[in-house]
C-alpha positions as CSV (number, residue, x, y, z in Angstrom):
1,M,148.0,159.8,54.5
2,T,151.0,158.4,52.5
3,K,152.8,157.5,55.8
4,N,149.7,155.4,56.7
5,L,149.4,153.6,53.4
6,G,150.3,150.0,54.1
7,S,149.7,148.6,50.6
8,W,147.6,149.0,47.5
9,C,146.8,147.1,44.4
10,T,144.4,147.2,41.5
11,I,141.6,144.6,41.5
12,S,140.6,145.2,37.9
13,H,140.3,148.1,35.5
14,R,137.2,149.0,37.6
15,G,138.8,149.1,41.0
16,I,141.6,149.6,43.4
17,I,142.2,148.7,47.0
18,A,144.2,150.6,49.6
19,N,145.1,149.2,53.0
20,M,145.7,152.0,55.4
21,V,147.4,151.4,58.8
22,P,146.7,154.4,61.0
23,K,146.3,153.8,64.7
24,P,144.2,152.5,66.4
25,F,142.4,150.6,63.5
26,N,143.4,149.5,60.1
27,L,141.3,150.8,57.3
28,G,140.6,149.1,53.9
29,I,139.3,151.3,51.1
30,I,138.0,149.8,48.0
31,Q,137.4,152.4,45.2
32,V,135.2,151.2,42.3
33,Y,133.6,152.2,39.1
34,A,130.8,149.9,38.2
35,P,129.8,148.9,34.7
36,T,127.3,151.2,33.1
37,P,123.7,150.1,32.3
38,A,124.8,149.5,28.7
39,C,127.1,146.6,29.9
40,K,125.9,143.0,30.0
41,D,124.9,141.3,33.2
42,V,128.0,139.1,33.0
43,E,130.2,142.2,33.4
44,V,128.2,143.2,36.5
45,E,128.6,139.8,38.1
46,K,132.3,139.9,37.4
47,F,132.5,143.4,39.0
48,Y,130.8,142.1,42.2
49,G,133.1,139.1,42.2
50,N,136.1,141.4,42.0
51,I,134.8,143.3,45.1
52,E,134.5,140.0,46.9
53,K,138.0,139.1,46.0
54,A,139.2,142.5,47.2
55,K,137.5,142.1,50.5
56,G,139.5,138.9,50.9
57,Y,142.7,141.0,51.1
58,L,141.4,142.8,54.2
59,K,141.3,141.4,57.7
60,S,137.9,140.9,59.2
61,Q,138.6,143.3,62.0
62,D,139.6,146.1,59.6
63,I,137.2,149.0,59.0
64,T,136.1,148.6,55.3
65,I,134.9,151.3,53.1
66,I,133.7,150.5,49.6
67,M,133.1,153.7,47.6
68,G,132.8,155.0,44.1
69,D,130.2,155.0,41.3
70,F,128.0,151.9,41.3
71,N,125.9,153.2,38.4
72,A,122.8,152.2,40.3
73,K,119.7,154.0,41.5
74,V,118.3,152.4,44.6
75,G,115.1,154.5,45.2
76,D,114.0,156.6,48.1
77,K,112.3,153.9,50.2
78,S,114.2,152.8,53.3
79,V,115.4,149.2,53.2
80,N,116.4,148.0,56.7
81,D,119.7,149.6,57.5
82,V,120.9,149.5,53.9
83,V,119.0,152.3,52.1
84,G,117.9,155.5,53.7
85,P,115.0,157.7,52.8
86,N,116.9,160.2,50.7
87,G,117.8,158.3,47.5
88,I,116.6,159.1,44.0
89,R,113.0,158.0,43.5
90,T,113.7,155.8,40.5
91,V,114.8,152.2,41.1
92,Y,116.6,150.2,38.5
93,E,117.6,146.6,38.2
94,R,121.2,147.4,39.0
95,G,120.1,149.3,42.1
96,L,118.2,146.3,43.3
97,R,121.3,144.2,42.7
98,L,123.4,146.7,44.8
99,V,120.9,146.6,47.6
100,Q,120.8,142.9,47.6
101,W,124.6,142.7,47.7
102,C,124.8,145.2,50.6
103,Q,122.2,143.3,52.6
104,I,124.3,140.1,52.2
105,N,127.5,141.8,53.1
106,D,126.3,144.0,55.9
107,F,127.0,147.3,54.1
108,N,124.9,150.4,53.8
109,I,124.5,153.0,51.0
110,T,125.4,156.1,52.9
111,N,124.5,158.8,50.4
112,T,120.8,157.8,50.8
113,W,120.9,158.7,54.5
114,Y,121.5,162.4,54.0
115,Q,119.3,164.9,52.3
116,N,120.7,166.4,49.1
117,Q,119.7,169.1,46.7
118,P,116.7,167.9,44.5
119,R,117.8,166.3,41.3
């Protein structure tokens, strides 16, 4: 993969962006670690702002993957094409914030679409 790495940079102490240039499509990977529930809402909003800033470094035609630990539980109820039926039952405020952000930005939470071991 190193020969396909076009560029990379940190977006904060909570994230990094890598621009991959394999053929036939470019791939932007944003790796994040969200604030824990103990952090204030201002920190969470700053976190999402940094993701938006990172998306700005990618071209609109690039395939974009945002991955990592969002410290959010989104529940096990399907929400359009964003949340699948296999999430964790509990829904927290941070999970609702993540779902809302994904709806606005046309992303989906992929680990809720596949059945995992019971937790």
